[in-house]
N, C-alpha and C positions, 0 to 999 in steps of 0.2 A: 356771791353769785349763786343763784339757785342752780342745782345740779341739771335740771331739765331745760333751763333757759338757753335760748340760742342767741348768739351774737347777731347783730343786724345784718352783717354781711353774709353770715350763714343762711339766715332766714331768706334773704333776697336770692341767694343762689339755689335754694331748695324749692322755692315757689315760683312757678312759671308766671302767674299774674304779677307778682311783686318784681320779678326780673324785668318784665315787660314795662311796668310803670318806671322803674329806674331807667330803662333805655329811653323812654319817651321824655323823661326829665332831662337826660343828658342831651337828647336831640334839641329840645326846646332851648337849652342854654347855649348850644352851639350855634343855633339859628340867631339867637340874640347877639352873640359875639360877632357874627358876620355882618349884622346890620347896624351895630353900634356906631361904627365910624361914620355912617350916614346920617346919624341923628345929631342935631345940634346939642352942644354940651349941656346947656341949661335944660333941655328937654329930656335927655337921656337919664338924668337923675330921677325923673318922675315916671319912668317906664320900666315894667318888669316882664320878663318872659312868662307866657301862660301855657295852657296845655296844648298839645299836638294831638290831632286825631286824623281820621280819614278824610275829613272835609277841609282841613286846613290847620292853621296855627293861630293862636291868640296872643295879642299884646295887651297887657293890663295897664291902663293909664291911671294916674292918681286922681285925676278930676276930668271933667267935661272939656276944659280948654286944652288939656294935653291930648285928649282923645280926638279933638277936632284937628289939631295939628298933625297927629299921626295919620288921620284919614287923608289929609292933604299929601302926606308923604308916601302913602301906601304904595302907589305905582313904582316909585323909585326903590322902595324896601323889597317889593316882590321881585323886581328886576335883580336886585343885589343877590337875592337868594337863588334865582335861576342861574346867575353867573357862577355861584359856588356849587351848583349841581343838585340843588333841592328841587324836586318836582312839586310845586305847591298848588293847591287849588285856590286858596285865598288866605290873606291875613285878615283876621277879625280883630277889631279893636273893641275892648270892653273897659268901662270904667270900674276900678276896683272899689268895692264898697268898704267903708271904714270899719 
């Protein structure tokens, strides 16, 4: 190990932007776990949590068909998040590029 090198955990603690990024990643993962039971099993395997920002939260779909189904489920997923206490503006659905 290089003497001046920081461990990742130390870097995250010492940098406000990195700590904020880590918090947003945890928030996104928690939101995904909250909605996962509402997704059909076959669909859930093709969806990943995306970024959270002031405008809302993104779900990343593996392809256009998965994105279309997510858009149909969007009102139910938003309701599920509200039930769990998240104040959300919207869930955005994006197709993840290969």
